[in-house]
Structure formats: C-alpha cells, structure tokens
C-alpha positions in Angstrom: 125.0 121.7 103.8 123.6 118.2 103.7 125.8 115.1 103.9 125.2 114.3 100.2 126.0 117.8 99.1 129.3 117.6 101.1 130.2 114.3 99.4 129.4 115.6 95.9 131.4 118.8 96.6 134.4 116.7 97.7 134.2 114.6 94.5 134.0 117.8 92.5 137.1 119.3 94.1 139.0 116.0 93.4 138.2 116.3 89.7 140.9 118.0 87.6 139.1 119.4 84.6 140.8 121.2 81.7 138.2 123.6 80.4 135.8 126.0 82.1 132.9 124.6 80.0 133.3 121.2 81.5 133.5 122.8 85.0 130.3 124.7 84.3 128.6 121.6 83.0 129.7 119.5 86.0 128.5 122.2 88.4 125.1 122.4 86.7 124.7 118.6 86.9 125.8 118.6 90.6 123.4 121.3 91.4 120.6 119.4 89.8 121.6 116.2 91.6 121.5 118.0 94.9 118.1 119.5 94.1 116.6 116.2 93.0 118.1 114.4 96.1 116.6 117.0 98.4 113.4 116.8 96.6 113.5 113.0 96.9 114.3 113.2 100.6 111.2 115.4 101.0 109.3 113.2 98.7 106.8 112.1 101.4 107.1 114.9 104.0 103.8 115.1 105.9 102.4 117.8 108.1 100.9 116.0 111.2 99.5 119.4 112.4 97.4 119.9 109.3 93.7 119.5 109.4 93.9 117.4 106.3 94.1 113.7 107.1 97.5 112.1 106.6 96.3 109.6 103.9 95.0 112.6 101.8 98.4 114.4 102.2 100.1 111.3 101.0 97.6 110.9 98.1 98.4 114.5 97.1 102.1 114.1 97.4 102.2 110.9 95.3 99.9 112.5 92.6 102.2 115.6 92.5 105.2 113.2 91.9 103.4 111.4 89.2 102.1 114.5 87.5 105.6 116.1 87.5 107.1 112.9 86.1 109.3 112.3 89.1 107.7 108.9 89.4 107.6 107.3 86.1 105.0 104.8 84.7 105.6 101.2 85.9 107.9 102.5 88.6 107.4 100.6 91.9 106.4 102.6 95.0 107.9 101.9 98.4 106.1 98.9 100.2 103.5 99.7 102.7 105.7 98.5 105.5 108.8 100.4 104.3 107.0 103.6 103.9 105.1 103.4 107.2 108.2 102.8 109.1 110.0 105.7 107.2 107.2 108.1 107.9 106.3 106.6 111.3 102.7 106.3 110.1 100.3 103.4 110.7 100.6 100.9 107.8 96.7 101.1 107.4 97.1 104.8 106.6 99.6 104.1 103.7 97.4 101.2 102.5 94.4 103.5 102.4 96.4 106.1 100.4 97.6 103.5 97.9 94.0 102.1 97.5 92.6 105.6 96.9 95.3 106.2 94.3 94.5 102.9 92.7 90.8 103.8 92.6 91.7 107.1 90.9 93.8 105.3 88.2 97.2 106.6 89.3 98.5 103.3 90.6 98.0 99.6 89.9 98.9 96.8 92.2 100.3 93.3 91.6 99.6 90.9 94.3 102.9 89.9 96.0 104.9 92.4 94.1 103.7 95.8 95.2 102.2 99.1 93.9 103.3 100.6 90.6 102.7 103.9 88.8 100.0 103.5 86.1 100.7 104.6 82.6 99.4 108.0 81.7 97.1 106.6 79.1 95.3 104.6 81.8 94.9 107.8 83.9 93.1 109.9 81.3 89.5 109.4 82.2 86.6 111.7 81.3 85.0 111.4 84.7 88.2 112.3 86.5 88.6 115.3 84.2 85.1 116.5 85.0 85.6 116.1 88.7 88.9 117.9 88.4 87.3 120.8 86.5 84.6 121.2 89.2 87.3 121.3 91.9 89.2 123.9 90.0 86.2 126.0 89.5 85.5 125.9 93.2 89.1 126.9 94.0 89.1 129.7 91.5 85.8 131.1 92.9 87.3 131.0 96.4 90.5 132.7 95.1 88.6 135.4 93.5 86.6 136.0 96.6 89.9 136.3 98.6 91.1 138.9 96.1 93.2 137.1 93.5 93.0 138.9 90.1 92.6 137.5 86.7 96.3 138.2 85.9 97.3 136.4 89.1 95.4 133.3 88.0 97.0 133.6 84.5 100.5 133.7 86.2 99.6 130.7 88.4 98.4 128.8 85.2 101.5 129.6 83.3 103.7 128.4 86.2 101.8 125.2 86.6 102.0 124.7 82.8 105.7 125.3 82.7 106.3 122.9 85.6 104.3 120.2 84.0 105.8 120.8 80.6 109.3 120.9 82.0 108.8 117.4 83.3 107.9 116.0 79.9 110.5 114.8 77.5 
C-alpha cells in the first residue's frame, strides 16, 4: 500500500460516520482519490529501454492526459527544469517534447510563464485529423494482418470512446 493510501485509510478510520450510505460514498471517493493519485504519480513514467525516443514517449503521455481531460485547458505544465529533474532526463529532451506539442496545437507557451494546455477548440484542425486518420488506417491494417478481427476492433473503439466520453463533463 502506498504512503498516500495509508494516510487516507487512517483518516477514514478516524471518521465516525452514522450511516452506511455515507461510508460507501466516502469509500468510493477515497478509492477514486487513490487511483487518481497513483495515475498522477505515473503521469510521466517513461520506458528508457523502448526503441521509441524519450521525447516521443513524453509527447504521447501528455497527449493522452490532455485527451482524457486529466490536464485541463489553460492548466500549466511542469517547468522544463522541474520535469527534467523529476524524470532525470536532459532538459533539451523535455523542451523538444513541449515544442512538438506546441506545433501540434496541444500546448501554448507564454514567455517567462511556462507551457499551458491549449483549449480544445484550438486543437481541432483539419490537417491534424487527416494525419490522424491516415495513422489509424495504417495501425488497423497492421492489426488485421496480425489477426485482429472486426469485432475486436469494435470492442477497442468502444473502450476508447467510453474512456474519452467518461472524461467529459
């Protein structure tokens, strides 16, 4: 059990609640808090053994956090220096990832202030959608070649749709 989970559990044990409904609600909230915290701690977990460059892994992770609405529009990202020391990665790598995300429309930067998540309206771009469709077609073709069925693809689509839809309010 993580340190945070232990602390939350101790707080829960100290609460004296009168109804089971309140207990259930608090347990649900605590479970979600633990999951979100663990997800936040793993927010920028990178695989140094991967053949994929570190900056691309970072770009993908940040995109995922933006798409699933974990990072909200106008939310500030960690500074290059802070993130590079946290991940023990060269600051130039972090800067390259941030620059790539800015070029793709996911981030914007304010000189002297930092990098921020762009509003969703700024991200919808016809060229980006066309590029994305081409990439998806290539991946689907490869998946079919490896034996993925149409039903499997529908299940994957539904799961991705539910995850994205679940993040919206």
